[in-house]
Each structure stands twice: as C-alpha cells, then as structure tokens.
C-alpha positions as CSV (number, residue, x, y, z in Angstrom):
1,M,53.4,16.4,147.7
2,S,52.7,14.7,144.4
3,V,49.3,12.9,144.0
4,Q,51.1,10.2,142.2
5,E,52.7,8.9,145.4
6,T,51.0,5.7,146.3
7,V,50.7,3.9,149.6
8,L,49.8,0.1,149.7
9,V,48.1,-0.9,152.9
10,V,48.4,-4.7,153.5
11,D,46.3,-6.0,156.5
12,D,43.8,-8.8,157.0
13,E,41.6,-6.5,159.0
14,K,39.2,-4.4,157.0
15,V,39.0,-1.7,159.7
16,I,42.8,-1.1,159.5
17,R,42.7,-0.9,155.7
18,E,39.8,1.6,155.7
19,G,41.3,3.5,158.6
20,C,44.6,4.0,156.9
21,S,42.8,5.1,153.7
22,R,40.8,7.7,155.6
23,I,44.0,9.0,157.2
24,L,46.2,9.1,154.1
25,S,43.8,10.1,151.3
26,P,43.2,13.7,152.7
27,E,47.0,14.1,152.7
28,G,47.1,13.7,148.9
29,F,48.2,10.0,148.8
30,R,46.7,7.4,146.5
31,V,45.9,4.4,148.7
32,L,45.8,0.8,147.5
33,T,44.8,-2.1,149.8
34,A,45.5,-5.8,150.0
35,V,44.2,-8.5,152.5
36,N,47.5,-10.4,152.7
37,G,51.0,-10.6,151.4
38,Q,50.2,-12.7,148.3
39,V,47.6,-10.2,147.1
40,A,50.0,-7.4,147.9
41,L,52.6,-8.9,145.6
42,E,50.0,-9.1,142.8
43,V,49.2,-5.4,143.3
44,L,52.9,-4.5,143.2
45,D,53.2,-6.3,139.9
46,S,50.6,-4.1,138.3
47,E,50.6,-0.8,140.2
48,A,53.5,1.7,140.8
49,T,53.9,1.9,144.6
50,N,56.0,4.3,146.8
51,V,55.4,3.0,150.4
52,I,54.0,-0.3,151.9
53,L,52.2,-0.4,155.2
54,C,52.2,-4.1,156.1
55,D,50.6,-6.0,159.1
56,L,53.0,-8.2,160.9
57,K,50.8,-11.3,161.2
58,M,48.5,-12.3,158.4
59,P,47.1,-15.5,156.9
60,V,48.6,-16.9,153.6
61,M,51.7,-14.5,153.8
62,G,52.8,-12.3,156.6
63,A,55.2,-9.4,156.8
64,L,58.4,-11.4,157.0
65,E,57.6,-13.2,153.7
66,V,56.6,-9.8,152.1
67,L,59.8,-8.2,153.3
68,E,61.9,-11.0,151.7
69,E,60.0,-10.8,148.3
70,V,59.9,-7.0,148.2
71,G,63.6,-6.8,149.1
72,Q,64.4,-9.0,146.1
73,R,61.9,-7.6,143.6
74,Y,61.3,-4.0,144.8
75,P,64.3,-2.9,146.9
76,D,63.6,0.8,146.5
77,I,60.1,0.6,148.2
78,P,60.2,1.2,152.0
79,V,58.1,-1.2,154.1
80,I,56.5,0.0,157.4
81,I,55.4,-2.8,159.8
82,I,52.0,-2.5,161.5
83,T,52.1,-4.4,164.8
84,G,50.4,-4.7,168.2
85,H,52.0,-3.9,171.5
86,G,52.7,-7.5,172.2
87,T,54.7,-8.1,169.0
88,V,57.1,-5.1,169.1
89,E,60.1,-7.4,169.4
90,S,59.0,-9.2,166.2
91,A,58.6,-5.8,164.5
92,V,62.2,-4.9,165.5
93,D,63.4,-8.1,163.9
94,C,61.6,-7.1,160.8
95,M,63.5,-3.8,160.8
96,K,66.7,-5.7,161.1
97,K,65.7,-7.6,157.9
98,G,65.0,-4.5,155.9
99,A,61.8,-2.8,157.2
100,Y,62.0,1.0,157.4
101,D,60.0,1.5,160.6
102,F,57.0,0.2,162.5
103,I,53.8,1.6,164.0
104,T,51.8,0.0,166.8
105,K,48.0,-0.6,167.0
106,P,46.1,1.4,167.9
107,F,47.9,4.1,166.1
108,R,47.4,7.9,165.9
109,A,46.6,9.4,162.5
110,D,49.3,12.1,162.7
111,H,51.9,9.4,163.6
112,V,51.0,7.3,160.5
113,V,51.2,10.4,158.3
114,L,54.6,11.4,159.8
115,V,56.1,7.9,159.4
116,V,54.9,7.6,155.8
117,K,56.3,11.1,154.9
118,R,59.6,10.2,156.5
119,A,59.7,7.0,154.5
120,L,59.1,9.0,151.3
121,E,61.8,11.5,152.2
122,K,64.2,8.6,152.8
123,Q,63.2,7.1,149.4
124,A,63.8,10.4,147.7
125,L,67.2,10.9,149.4
126,E,68.3,7.4,148.4
127,R,67.1,8.0,144.8
128,R,69.0,11.3,144.7
129,T,72.1,9.7,146.3
130,R,72.0,7.0,143.6
131,Q,71.7,9.7,140.9
132,L,74.7,11.6,142.3
133,Q,76.7,8.4,142.6
134,E,75.9,7.6,138.9
135,E,76.7,11.1,137.8
136,R,80.0,11.0,139.8
137,A,80.9,7.7,138.2
138,R,80.1,9.1,134.7
139,N,82.1,12.2,135.5
140,L,85.0,10.2,136.7
141,Y,84.8,8.0,133.6
142,D,84.6,11.1,131.4
143,L,87.5,12.7,133.2
144,A,89.6,9.6,132.9
145,T,88.7,9.4,129.2
146,E,89.6,13.0,128.7
147,Q,92.9,12.7,130.6
148,S,93.7,9.6,128.6
149,R,92.9,11.5,125.4
150,I,95.0,14.6,126.4
151,R,97.9,12.4,127.5
152,T,97.9,10.6,124.2
153,I,97.7,13.9,122.2
154,V,100.6,15.4,124.3
155,N,102.7,12.3,124.0
156,C,102.2,12.2,120.2
157,M,103.1,15.9,119.7
158,A,106.3,16.7,117.8
159,D,106.6,19.9,120.0
160,G,107.9,19.6,123.5
161,V,105.4,20.3,126.3
162,L,106.4,21.2,129.8
163,V,103.9,22.0,132.6
164,T,104.9,23.2,136.1
165,N,103.0,24.1,139.2
166,R,103.4,27.3,141.3
167,D,106.4,25.7,143.1
168,F,108.2,25.1,139.8
169,E,107.7,21.4,140.1
170,V,107.4,19.6,136.8
171,V,103.9,18.0,136.7
172,L,103.7,17.1,133.0
173,F,106.1,16.6,130.1
174,N,106.1,14.6,126.9
175,P,108.7,12.4,125.1
176,A,109.3,15.2,122.6
177,L,110.6,17.5,125.3
178,M,113.1,14.9,126.6
179,R,114.2,14.4,123.0
180,L,114.6,18.0,122.1
181,L,116.4,18.9,125.3
182,E,118.4,15.6,125.3
183,L,117.2,14.9,128.8
184,K,116.4,11.8,130.8
185,P,113.0,11.4,132.5
186,P,113.2,12.5,136.2
187,S,113.2,9.8,138.8
188,A,111.1,11.8,141.3
189,Q,107.4,12.0,140.9
190,A,107.5,15.9,140.8
191,A,111.0,17.1,139.9
192,V,112.1,20.7,140.4
193,L,112.3,22.5,137.2
194,S,115.8,23.9,137.7
195,D,117.1,20.3,138.4
196,L,115.5,18.9,135.3
197,L,116.1,21.7,132.8
198,G,119.3,23.4,133.9
199,D,118.5,26.3,131.5
200,K,118.7,29.5,133.6
201,V,117.2,31.7,130.9
202,L,114.0,29.8,130.6
203,V,113.7,29.3,134.4
204,E,114.1,33.0,135.0
205,A,111.5,33.8,132.3
206,L,109.0,31.6,134.0
207,Q,109.8,33.1,137.4
208,T,109.2,36.6,135.9
209,L,105.9,35.3,134.5
210,L,104.7,33.9,137.8
211,A,105.8,37.0,139.7
212,K,103.7,39.4,137.7
213,P,100.6,37.6,136.5
214,G,98.8,39.7,133.8
215,N,96.6,39.0,130.8
216,E,95.6,35.3,130.3
217,T,96.8,35.6,126.7
218,E,100.2,36.9,127.6
219,L,103.1,34.9,126.2
220,I,106.9,35.0,126.6
221,S,108.8,33.9,123.5
222,Q,112.4,32.9,123.7
223,E,115.0,31.1,121.5
224,L,117.1,28.4,123.1
225,Q,120.0,26.5,121.7
226,R,121.1,23.0,122.5
227,G,124.2,22.1,120.5
228,R,123.1,22.4,116.8
229,T,119.4,22.4,117.8
230,H,117.6,25.7,117.9
231,L,114.3,25.9,119.8
232,R,111.6,28.5,120.2
233,A,110.0,28.4,123.6
234,L,106.5,29.9,124.1
235,S,105.5,30.2,127.8
236,A,102.2,31.2,129.4
237,L,100.5,31.0,132.8
238,I,97.8,28.4,133.6
239,Y,94.8,29.9,135.4
240,G,92.1,28.2,137.6
241,P,88.4,28.9,137.4
242,D,88.7,31.8,139.9
243,R,91.7,33.3,138.0
244,E,94.2,32.0,140.5
245,V,97.5,31.1,139.0
246,L,98.0,27.3,139.0
247,G,101.4,27.1,137.2
248,T,103.0,27.5,133.8
249,I,103.0,25.8,130.4
250,T,105.9,25.9,127.9
251,V,105.8,24.6,124.4
252,L,109.1,24.1,122.6
253,H,109.2,24.1,118.8
254,D,112.3,22.9,116.8
255,I,113.3,25.7,114.4
256,T,116.6,24.3,113.5
257,S,115.6,23.8,109.8
258,F,114.4,27.4,109.6
259,K,117.7,28.7,111.1
260,E,119.6,26.6,108.6
261,L,117.5,27.8,105.7
262,D,117.9,31.4,106.9
263,E,121.6,30.9,107.0
264,M,121.6,29.5,103.5
265,K,119.6,32.4,102.3
266,S,122.0,34.9,103.9
267,N,125.0,33.1,102.4
268,F,123.3,33.0,99.0
269,V,122.6,36.8,99.2
270,H,126.1,37.6,100.2
271,Q,127.6,35.3,97.5
272,V,125.3,36.6,94.7
273,S,125.7,40.2,95.8
274,H,129.5,39.9,95.7
275,E,129.4,38.2,92.3
276,L,127.2,41.0,91.0
277,R,128.7,44.1,92.7
278,T,132.2,43.5,91.4
279,P,131.4,43.5,87.6
280,L,128.7,46.2,88.0
281,S,131.3,48.5,89.7
282,A,133.7,47.8,86.9
283,I,131.1,48.6,84.2
284,K,130.2,51.8,86.1
285,Q,133.8,52.8,86.2
286,Q,134.2,52.2,82.5
287,H,131.1,54.3,81.8
288,S,132.5,57.1,83.9
289,V,135.7,57.0,81.9
290,I,133.7,57.3,78.6
291,L,131.4,60.0,80.0
292,D,134.4,62.0,81.1
293,G,135.6,62.1,77.5
294,L,138.8,60.1,78.2
295,A,137.9,57.7,75.4
296,G,137.1,60.3,72.9
297,E,134.4,62.8,72.2
298,L,130.7,61.7,72.6
299,T,127.7,62.8,70.7
300,A,124.7,64.1,72.6
301,K,122.8,61.0,71.9
302,Q,125.6,58.7,73.1
303,R,126.0,60.7,76.3
304,E,122.3,60.5,77.0
305,L,122.3,56.7,76.5
306,L,125.4,56.2,78.6
307,T,124.0,58.4,81.4
308,R,120.8,56.4,81.5
309,G,122.8,53.2,81.6
310,Q,124.9,54.7,84.5
311,D,121.7,55.5,86.4
312,R,120.5,51.9,86.0
313,I,123.8,50.5,87.1
314,Q,123.7,52.7,90.2
315,G,120.2,51.5,90.9
316,L,121.4,47.9,90.7
317,L,124.3,48.7,93.1
318,D,121.8,50.3,95.5
319,M,119.6,47.3,95.4
320,I,122.5,45.0,96.1
321,N,123.5,47.2,99.1
322,D,119.9,47.1,100.4
323,L,119.8,43.3,100.1
324,L,123.0,43.0,102.0
325,D,121.7,45.4,104.7
326,V,118.4,43.4,105.0
327,A,120.4,40.1,105.3
328,R,122.7,41.6,107.9
329,I,119.7,42.9,110.0
330,E,117.8,39.6,109.8
331,S,120.9,37.7,111.0
332,G,121.2,40.0,114.0
333,H,124.4,41.8,112.8
334,G,122.8,45.0,111.5
335,V,124.1,47.1,114.3
336,Q,127.9,46.8,114.3
337,Q,129.0,49.1,117.1
338,Q,127.0,51.3,119.4
339,V,128.8,54.3,120.8
340,V,127.8,57.6,122.3
341,L,126.7,59.7,119.4
342,N,126.1,63.3,118.6
343,L,123.1,62.8,116.2
344,A,122.8,66.5,115.4
345,D,126.1,66.3,113.5
346,I,124.9,63.2,111.5
347,L,121.7,65.0,110.7
348,R,123.6,68.1,109.4
349,E,125.9,66.0,107.3
350,T,123.0,63.9,105.8
351,V,121.0,67.0,105.0
352,A,124.0,68.7,103.4
353,L,124.6,65.6,101.3
354,L,121.1,65.4,100.0
355,E,120.6,69.2,99.6
356,S,121.8,69.1,96.0
357,K,119.3,66.4,95.2
358,A,116.4,68.5,96.7
359,E,117.5,71.5,94.7
360,E,117.4,69.5,91.5
361,R,113.8,68.8,92.2
362,G,113.0,72.4,93.2
363,L,112.4,71.4,96.8
364,S,113.2,73.2,100.1
365,L,115.1,70.9,102.5
366,E,115.0,72.4,106.0
367,L,116.7,71.3,109.3
368,E,115.3,72.3,112.6
369,L,117.3,71.5,115.7
370,P,116.7,72.8,119.3
371,P,119.6,74.5,121.1
372,E,120.2,71.3,123.2
373,L,119.9,67.6,122.4
374,P,120.6,64.6,124.6
375,M,123.1,62.0,123.6
376,V,122.2,58.6,122.3
377,Q,124.1,55.3,122.1
378,A,123.9,54.1,118.5
379,D,125.8,52.8,115.5
380,A,126.9,55.8,113.4
381,R,126.7,54.1,110.0
382,S,123.2,52.7,110.8
383,M,122.0,56.1,111.8
384,E,123.3,57.6,108.6
385,E,121.4,54.9,106.6
386,V,118.2,55.6,108.5
387,F,118.3,59.4,108.0
388,T,119.4,59.0,104.3
389,N,116.5,56.6,103.6
390,L,113.9,58.7,105.3
391,I,115.0,62.0,103.8
392,S,115.5,60.5,100.3
393,N,112.0,59.1,100.5
394,G,110.7,62.6,101.4
395,I,112.5,64.1,98.4
396,N,111.4,61.4,96.0
397,Y,107.7,61.5,96.9
398,T,107.3,65.3,97.1
399,P,106.3,67.2,93.9
400,D,108.4,70.1,92.7
401,G,108.2,73.2,94.8
402,G,107.4,71.3,98.0
403,T,109.2,71.2,101.4
404,V,110.9,68.4,103.3
405,T,111.5,69.3,107.0
406,V,113.9,67.4,109.3
407,S,113.6,68.0,113.1
408,A,114.6,66.7,116.5
409,I,112.7,67.0,119.8
410,P,113.7,65.7,123.2
411,H,110.9,63.6,124.9
412,G,112.0,62.6,128.4
413,E,114.0,59.4,128.1
414,Y,113.6,59.4,124.3
415,L,114.7,61.6,121.5
416,E,112.2,62.1,118.6
417,F,113.2,62.7,115.0
418,R,110.8,63.7,112.4
419,V,111.0,63.8,108.6
420,S,108.0,65.6,107.2
421,D,107.2,66.3,103.6
422,S,104.4,68.0,101.6
423,G,104.3,65.2,99.2
424,V,101.6,62.9,97.6
425,G,100.9,61.1,100.9
426,I,100.0,57.5,101.6
427,A,96.5,56.0,101.5
428,P,95.3,54.7,104.9
429,E,95.1,51.1,103.6
430,E,98.7,51.2,102.5
431,I,100.2,52.5,105.7
432,P,100.3,49.0,107.5
433,K,102.3,47.6,104.6
434,I,104.9,50.3,103.9
435,F,107.5,48.6,106.3
436,D,107.2,45.3,104.5
437,K,110.1,44.2,102.3
438,F,109.8,45.1,98.6
439,Y,106.6,47.0,99.2
440,R,106.3,50.3,97.3
441,V,103.4,52.8,97.5
442,K,101.5,53.0,94.3
443,H,100.8,56.5,93.0
444,P,100.5,57.9,89.5
445,E,102.9,60.8,90.3
446,T,105.6,58.6,91.7
447,R,105.9,55.9,89.0
448,Q,109.2,57.4,87.8
449,V,110.8,56.9,91.3
450,I,113.4,54.1,91.1
451,G,113.7,51.9,94.2
452,T,113.7,48.4,95.7
453,G,111.0,48.8,98.4
454,L,113.6,47.8,101.0
455,G,114.5,51.2,102.4
456,L,111.7,51.4,105.1
457,S,112.2,47.8,106.0
458,I,115.9,48.5,106.7
459,V,114.9,51.7,108.7
460,K,112.5,49.6,110.9
461,G,115.0,46.9,111.5
462,I,117.8,49.3,112.5
463,I,115.6,51.4,114.8
464,E,114.2,48.3,116.6
465,A,117.8,46.9,116.9
466,H,118.5,50.2,118.8
467,R,115.4,49.5,121.1
468,G,113.5,52.4,119.4
469,S,110.4,52.7,117.3
470,V,109.3,54.2,114.0
471,E,105.8,55.4,113.1
472,V,104.2,57.1,110.2
473,E,101.3,59.6,109.8
474,S,100.1,60.5,106.4
475,K,97.2,62.2,104.5
476,P,96.9,61.7,100.7
477,G,97.6,65.0,98.9
478,V,98.8,66.7,102.1
479,G,102.1,64.9,103.1
480,T,103.7,62.3,105.3
481,T,105.6,62.4,108.6
482,F,107.9,59.7,109.9
483,R,108.5,59.7,113.6
484,V,111.6,57.9,115.0
485,L,112.0,57.5,118.8
486,L,115.4,56.5,120.2
487,P,116.3,56.0,123.9
488,T,118.6,58.6,125.3
489,I,121.5,57.9,127.6
490,S,120.2,58.0,131.1
491,G,121.6,61.1,132.8
492,G,123.5,61.9,129.6
493,K,125.1,65.3,129.1
494,L,123.3,67.8,127.0
495,I,125.2,69.1,124.0
496,D,124.8,72.8,123.3
497,Y,124.5,73.6,119.5
498,G,123.2,77.1,120.0
499,Q,126.5,78.9,119.3
500,E,127.2,77.1,116.0
C-alpha cells in the first residue's frame, strides 16, 4: 500500500480522532484530522485525500452536509460514516445519498482498517474503470476515424476494390468497381458474389484461393473483358491475427489503354515489316542474279562487295522475321497449331540444316538421342524455330575447333532437350538478362556475330506457350548449356529410333 494514501478523520471527539490515527498509521496511511465538516472541507481544499471517515452528528457541519459538498466537489473520494448504535438508520440514509459504508461506535481496529482498504480498492477499481472507458472511447473514435479514412481512400481509388467474407458475401466495394464492371449497387446489405458479379472465371478463382490457403503474399492474376474494357484482376486472401482466413480482396485495374497500345504496336510492326520485307526481298533477288553472273562477269572486288551487301540484306530480313515472331508471341498467336510431334525428326532435320554452318567454322556438331523418346504435343514450326535459334547461338558463340552437342533425355512427365557448347560462356551477371528482348552478350571474341538480340526472347516465349521452361547454365571460358523442358503426352506411346 502506498504511503501517499491519505485518510481524513472528521469527528468532534478528540478520542475518536486520535484512536483512528493510532489504528491507521501503523497500516501505512497518512492520517489527517478535522473537528467538524467545515474544517474538513478546508483540509480537502489544501490536501490530497483518498478516504474520509466522517462522524454522523457534529456541530457546525455534520455528515449529511459534508456528503453533499464532497459529492459535488470531490466525487471520487469515498466517505465512510462513523455512527453510534442508535443512529444506524441515519447512517443508512447517508449511504443512500452517496456514502460508501458506515462503522459503529465503539468500533474494532481491524474492522476500521478493513472498511478503509475496501473503500480504497473500490476507488482504484472505479478509477481503472474510468480509464478503460476513456481508452475505449478513444479507440472507438480512432477506429471510426480510420474506417472513415479507409472508406474515403477506397471510394476515391480509380481501381475497383471488391472484398468478400468466407461465405462469398460482398462486404465492401467502391464506385470504381461498379463503373468498371458496369454494375448496379446491390440492394441487399451483403450480396452473394455470384449474384453481383456473374463472372464465373473470377468466382472460381476466388473459390480455389479459399479452398487452399497458402502464403499470405500469394496472388492470383487474371484478365477479364467486359465489352471493349479489359481488366486485370489481382486477388488475395485476407487473414486475421491468428492466421485464420477471413475472406478475399480483389483489385481490378483498367488495362484497356495498354491493350490498345499493344495492338497498335503489333499493327505497326506488321505494317512496317511488310513494307520493308518486300523491297528487301527484291533487292536480294537482284543481287543473286548479279552474283550468279547472269548480268555479266564480275571482278573479285565487285563480287566481294555484293556478297557483303547480300549478307546485310539477309540480316535485315532475319530481323524483320524476328520482330514478327515477337509480335505474334506477345499477341498470344505465337503457337499456331499443336499436334502430336516426333521431335527427334525435327532435331535431326535442324542439325542437318546447320551442319554446313558448323563445318565452315571448324566446329563439331553432334546429336545424341536415346533409343526411345516420348511424344509431345507442340507446334512444329515453333519447335523448328526454338532448335534453330539455340543451335545457331551455340555455333556463333563457340570458337573454331569447338563442339556443339544437342541431346534429349526423358524425365518422367517431361522431355528435356539440351544444347551445350564449348564456347566463350556467359558472365554470371549477364545470365538474368539474356532472355530480354534486344539484349546481346558482350564479349570481345563475339563482336563479329550479327544478330538482333531477339532469338532467346522468342525461344522463351514459345516454350512458355507450350507450358514448358527454359534455363541456362554457363561458365565463362568453359561453355554454355541451354535446358528446355516440355511436357510429354500423358501415357503417350514411345517411339523407337534404335533401328534407324
């Protein structure tokens, strides 16, 4: 008990005042005394007091008057009435008017201490209750302010916001959502998502998300279309403090302008490519006529210059074809037709086609196929382009006398293809960038290699369109290996090439 807790004893009898002081002081209380109520009020004005022991009947001012004044000026201080046996009823009346308790004369010491301590406990509880009520009021105010702030932010967002609970009832949405989806606000307080949205794809995605809760940062990204409006929907789970799933949140962003810009870019690429390819093909054909001697004999210098020009024209045509391939892949039309394919035949044909190029460089081009390979479902032209790009890269970036090895290995539900070379290799800091459009590895020994930097970007786009993956491993000065994984046909027949 704190020594600062003060008890004011108010009684016109000195023996009572001194007796209370002797009882309470050993208990750690600071005891103040007053001979009547008027003096007691003066003491209260100048001394901090915790409990008042007040005699019922006193000259000048008795307990009833003290109660009234204390109740108005010091409502937090409990008042205990001291009364005789004959005035118990009057003491009860005092309690009805606000007194905490009463003790009767003659009183026992332990009883006085007990009543005072109970009064202090009551005072402490009331103080704590008031603090909690004030904190609750502040928290409610802060919560209301925060809710108002969040509501204002959400309603002012250009992106649509949709929040549901675990039962797929819509608990929050903003005007932007209604505008983007061309919906009317639901009449019910908590509308069912399927009734409000009517978009099965998004509803199924949210159901999948709720059925298998995982990482808190996991997102599902989708593209939705409403008429001419294209939307990207990002959905995630909402977790409670104990990681229980509370519901879902979806943010819809209008990407119509980006789609239109992408379409304009594709149209521009197709138009420019067409306008460039036709005259370039004509120029190349005319050069071929001259180089074949059909327009007369050529000097060695003329033939050299025309050959260089022919190579440059071919490089421009290759770049145009690459640009068209990139535009086709980005528009989602890179894979024309997927059929059951025998990729071993495509590999053989591609290696045979590029063998002469490898021989010109003094390289060894090797093909390693196991006796049996599973079938895959793929677009033949796209697979030819993938293998041609990877093998050509291996030839271009391998010094004379090196080796380029093409191999295939079944891996369960996937078929792995490898194109390995003993070339200059790729620095570790450049590996994350090699699949970027127009990026080319910088190396003093490969400056003479002509290319657009689009080949590997095309490879990655085609393989991912076939639900596969492409990876690269490389060591500078040792060589590079590209690994392509393609899903096989489940239960597909194995083709035997061992007798060929």
